[in-house]
N, C-alpha and C positions, 0 to 999 in steps of 0.2 A: 498503443494504449497510453492514455494520459496518466502520468505519475503525479501530477499536481493539479488540483482543481481550485480555481479562484472562487470567491464568494459569489453567490447568485446575484442577479440584478435586483431582486426584491430586497435582499439584505443590504446591498450597497445603497439603494435608494432610501431604505429605512434608516441606515446609519447616517447618510447625508442629511436627511430631514431632521433626525434627532439631534445631530451636531449643530445644525443651524438653529433649531429651537433652543438648545442649551445655551448657545451664545446669546440669543435674543433674551432668554430669561435672565441670564447673568447680568446683562446690561440693564434690563428693566428693573431687576431687584436692586441693583446698585443705585439706579436713578430714584426709585421709590424711597429707599432708605435715607439717602442723603437729602432728598427734597423734603421728606417728612421731618427729619431731624432739624433742618434749617427752619422750617415753619414753627416747630415746637420751641426752638430756642428764641426765635423772634417773638413768639407769644410770651415766653418767660421774661424776656428783656422788657417787653411792654409792661407787664405786671410789676416788674422790679422798678421801673421808672415811676409808675403810679404810686408805689409804696414810698419811694423817696420823696415825691412831691407831697404826699400826705404827712410824712414825718416833718418836713420843713414847715408845712402849714400849722401843725400842732405846736411846733417849737415857737412860732410867732405868737401863738395864743397863750402858751404856758409861761414863757419867759417874758416878763414885763419890766424887770429891773436888772441891773448889772450884777447885783448880789446873788442872783440865781445861777450865774454862770460858774457853778462849782461842779467838780467831777462827780460828787455823790448825787447831786440833784439830776444832772444830765444823764448819769448812768441809770438812775431810777426811771427817768422818762423813756430812755431807750429800751428798758426791759419790757415795756408794753409791746414793743414791736419785734422782740427777739424771736429768732427762728434757729432750729438746730443746725441748719446748713448755711447760715449767713453770718457775716461780719458787718456790724454797723458802727461807724465812728463819726465823730464831729471834729472838724479841724478848722483852723483859721486860714487867712489868706496866704500865710507863709508855709502852710502845710504842716504846722505843728498840731499834733493830735491833742484835743482837749478831753474827749471822753470816747469810750468805745465799749462794745459788748459783742461777744462771739458765741455762736451756738456750740453745742457739744460735738457735733460732727463736722465742724468747719475744718477744711484742709486748704492750705495755701496752693498746693499743686494737685491737679486731678490725678486719680489713679488709673482710670480707664480711658481708652482711646476715644470713646464717644462722650466723655465727661468734660464739660467746659466750666470756666469761671466767668460769670456775668457781673458787670459793674454798672451801677447807676449813681450819679452824683447830682445833687440839687443844691443851689445856693440859698442861704437864709439871710434876709435883711431884717435885723432886729430894730424896733422903733427907737431905742434909746442910744443907739450907736451907729456910726456910719461904716463900721467895719463889717465885712461879709463873713459869714460862717458857711461851711459846706457840710452837707450831710451825704455820706457815701455808704452805699450798701454793696457788699460783695457777696455773691452766692455761688455755690457749686450746683451742678445739675445731677447730683447723685440720686436725688429723688426720682429722676426720670429713668434710672437704670432699668427698672422693671419694665417700663414701657418699651424701651428699645429692645430688651430681651424678647418680649412678646412679639414685637414687630419682626425681629429677625427669625423667630420660630415660625411665624405665619408665612413669611416670605419663603423660607426654606421648604416647608411642607407643601405650600401651594406650587412652588417650582418643581418639586420632586414629582408630585402627582400629575402636574401638567406635562412634564417630560415623559412620564410613564405612559400617560394616555396618548401623547403624540407619537411615541414609538409604536405602540400597539395599533393606533389608528393609521400611522404611516405605512406599517407593514400590510395591513388589510387593504388600504387604498392602492398601494403599489401592486399587490396581488390581484386586485380587481382590475386595475388599469392595464396590467400585463397579461390578462387572459387571452386577448387576441394574439399576443406573441407566443404564448404557450400552445395555442391551437395551431399557429403557424409552424412551430417546431415539430409538433406531432405530424403534420402533413409532410414536412420535409423528411422526417424519418421514414415515412411510408413510401418514399420514392427510391427505387432501386435502378441500377444501370440498365436492367432489362425493361424498365418502365419509364424511360426518359420522355416519352410522349405525354405523360401525366403532368397536369399543370395545377397550381394552387389557386383556389378560388379567393376572390377579394371583393365580395359583396358586403355592404353595410359595415365597413371597417373605417377606422380613423385614417386621416390623411397620411400620417407617417407610416403606419402599417401598410396602407395601400401602396405607397411608394416603394417600401421594402419588398412587398410581394411582387410588384410589377418588375422591379430590378431583378429579383430572383427568377421570375418566369423568363425574362430576357436572357439571363444566364443559361437557363435550361434550353432555351431555343438555340443558343450558340453551341452548347455542348452537344445537343442532339444533331445539329447540322454538322459539327466536327466529327461526331461518331459515324454518321452516315457517309460523310465525305471520306473518312478514313477507311471504312469498310469498302466503299466503292473503289478507292485507290488501291487497296490490297487486292481486290478482285481483278481490277483492270491490269495491275502490274503482274499478277500471277498469270493472267491470260496472255499478256504480251510476252512474258518469259517462256510460257509453255509452248507457244506456237513455234518459235525457232528451234526449241529443244525437240519438239515432235518431228520437225523436218529433219533435224540432224539425226535423230534416232532412226527415222525411216531410211535415210541414205546410208547410215552405218549398216543397217540390216541388208540393204541392197548390195553394199560392198561385200558383206560376209557371204552372200549367196552367189553373186555373179562377178564380183570385182577381180577375182583371181584369173578368170578365163576371158573376160571382155574388157579390154583397155578403155573402150569408149564409155562403158558404164562407170568404170573407176574414175575416169577424168571428170565425168559429169557429177558424180557423187562428191568428189573432193572439192570441186568448184562450188557446189551448192553448200557443202558444210562450211567452207571458208566464208562464203557470203553470209550465211546465217550467224556464224561466229562474230563477224564484223557488226552485224545488226545487234547481237547481244551486247557486245562491248559498247556500242553507241547508246543503247538503251540504258545500260548501267551507268555510263558517264553522265547521261542526261538526268537520271535519278539522283546521282551524287551531287551534280551541279545544282539541282533544285533544292535538295536538302541543305547544301552549303549556303545557298542564297537565303533560305529561311533562317538559318543560324546567324548569318551576317545581319539580316534585317532586325533581329532581336538584340544583337550586341552592338550594332552600329558599324558600318563599313568605313574605311578610310578614304575620304574624298579630298581632292585637291582642285583648286581653281586653275584651269588651264585652257588654252585655245583648242577648238575642235578641228581646225584645219589639218594639223599633222596626222590626226587619227583618221580623218577621211581620206587623205592621201595614202596612208598605209592600207586601208581597206580596199581602195581602188586598185592599188598595185597587186594585192593578193587575189582579188576576185576576177579581174578582167581576163587573165589567162585561163581561168577555170570555166568560164561561160562558153557554151557551144557556139559555133559560128552563126547559127540561125537566130541567136538571141543577142541583141545589142545591149550592153550595160553602159548606162550614162550616169555621170555625176555632175551635180551643180550645187555650189554652196557659196555663201558669203564669207569673206575673209575675217570679219570682225567678231565671229561668234566665240563666246567664252562661257564655259560651264564649270560648276562645282561638281566634279564627277570622279567616280572610280574608273580609270581609263580601261582597265581590263574588262570590267563588266559592260561598259558601253561598247567596246569592241565585240564582246560576245553577243550583245543585243543586235548589232548590225550584221554580224555573221548569221544569226538565226533568221533575220528578216530576208537577207539575200539568198540564203539557202532555200527557204520556203518559196521565194519568187522563182528561183531557178528550177526547182522541182516541178512546180505547177504551171510553168510557162513552156509551151512547145516551140513557139516562134514569136517573133516580134521584138519587144524591148522591155527592159527593166530600168526604171529611172529613179535615182536617189537625189532628193533635193533637201538642202539644209538652209534655213533662213531664220531670221529672228525678228521679233517686234520689241516693244518697250519692256516686256516682262518675261518673255519666254523664248526658247529656241525650239523651232519646229523641224523635225526630221520626217520626211515623207518618202515612202518606198511604194512606187506604183508599177504594176506589171500589166501585161496584156495576155495573161494566162487563162486558165479554164474557168476562173471565177467561182462564185459561190452564191447560193440563194440567200436572200436577206434574212429568212427565218433561222438560218443556221449560224449567223454571225454572233449572237449572244452566247453561244456555247463554245466558240472556238478557243477560249482561254482555259477551258476545263482540261484537266490532265487526261490524256489518252482519248480525248474526243476526236473522232474523225467522221467526216460526212459520208465518205464511201471507203470502208475499210479495205476492200480488195484493191481499189485504185490507189489508196494511200500506201498499202503494202508494196504494190508494184513500184511506186515511186520512191520508196524507202523512208517514209515518215513513221514516227513513233507516237505522235500526238502530244509530246511534252514541250516542244520548242517554244510555242507561244505562251505556255505557262511560265517557262523560264524568263521569257521576254517581259511578261507582265510583272514578275517578281523583281526584275532588275529596275524597271521603270518605277515601280512602287517604292523601292529602296531609295531612289533619287527624287521622291516626292513629285513624280510627274504622272502623266496619264497616257494611255495607248488606246487607240480605237481602230476599227476596221470597217471599211465601207466598200460597196461595189464600185468599180471603175466604169467610166463611160465607154471604155474600149473592151468591155466584157471581163476584164481582169479584176484585180483588187487594189485598194489603196490602204496602206497602213500608215497611220498618222501618230507620231510620238511627240508629246509635248513635255519639255523639261524646263525647270526653272533656270532663268538666265542669271549668270553672275554679273556683278557690276563691272563696268568698263575700267574703273580705276582699281580693280582688285589686283593684288600682286600674284604673279605666277610663281608656282613652287615646283 
C-alpha cells in the first residue's frame, strides 16, 4: 500500500503551465512598464526642449538693450514661465548665474525610483552683444507619479486575473486532454490475473496514447505467454517427477509383498528403483542447471577470451571411451578458433549435444566439426541416428517436449537438454538450429560470435 502519493498529472501540468505563464507575465509587465516610462520621459524631454526654445526666443524679443540685463527684470520675465516642479535660470558663458526662478515643489534629488530630473538648455544670442547667454530648465517628473502608479496597478491586476484564468483554463485543458489516459487507467484496473487475455482497445485515440496502449498490450502478451509457459512447465515438471516416483512406489509395494520370499523379484525391484532414482537426480540436476542459466543470463556470466582447441581435446578424450563400438565418434576442428566464452558452459553445451547424439543413434557415426569464418565460430554435431520429422523441429527447444515419450523414456531423455543448450548459446549471444541430415539423422548447428585474433588470452 502506498504511503506517499505524488501530485496528479493534471495538477502538475497546471502548475507547470501557470509557472510558465507567471514568468511570461512578469517579463511582459517589466517590459511594458519600462518601455512606457521611457516613451513618457522622451515626450517630456521634447516638451521641455520646446519650452527652453520658446523662452530663448522671447528673451531675444524682450531684451533690446544691455540695461535690461538686471536680476529683477530677468526674474520677472522668467516668472511667466514658472512651474511648480521646475527650475529656470539664465547664465553666461562662464556658467555664472544671472537670474533664476524655481517652483515650490522643486527638488534637486528625486525621491522615488521612477522619478527623474530632466534638463533642457538653449543658447540666446542678444542683438547688442556678442556674448551668449544660456537658458536652462530643470524639471522633475513628480507630476507623472500618479500615471506610473496607475500603470503599475493596471499591470498587476491584469497579470493577476490572466494568471488566475490561465490556471483554471490549464487545469480544465489538462483534464480534457488526459481523458483518454483516465479511460486507459480504468481499463487497466479492470484487468485481473485471471483475465490476462483481455486487451485494451485503442481506437480513435491520440498517437501518444496509442503507443502507450500498444506497448501495454505487448506487455500483457508477454505476461500471458509467461504465465502459460510457467503453468505448462509446472505441469510438465510435475508429470516428469510423478512418473519415476510412481514406478518406485510400485516396486516398493512389490518388495513388500514378494521381496522377502523371491530374491529375483527383490533384485529386479532394487535395480528398477535405483534406475528411477538416477533419473530423478538427473531431472533435478537439469532443472537446477536451467534455473542457474537463467539467473546467470540476467546477472551476466563471466566470459574469457580463450582458444577452443583445448576444450575440444578435453571433450574428445572424455566422450570417445563412452561411445559404444558400433558408433564411431569423429572430431574435426581448426586450430585458430578463439571465443569469448564461459568454458564450463560451452563444455556443458557440447556434452548435451553429444549425449543426445549417442542416445538417438543406434549405429553409424557422430561427427563434431568446428570451423570459423570472418565473424563467427561454427560448431556442427551431425549423427546418423533415428532422425526426426521436420514439423517437430520448431518444438525441440521447449522444455519437456518429446516427439515420442515412450521411446524417449526408454533411451533416458528428460526433454530439458536442448532447452539448456539454447540458454547457453543465448547467453553467449549466438544461435542454435536443428535440421534433418541427409543420412537420416540430425544436424545441430551452433553459431557463436568470434573473438578477434589479436585478443589477449586470459
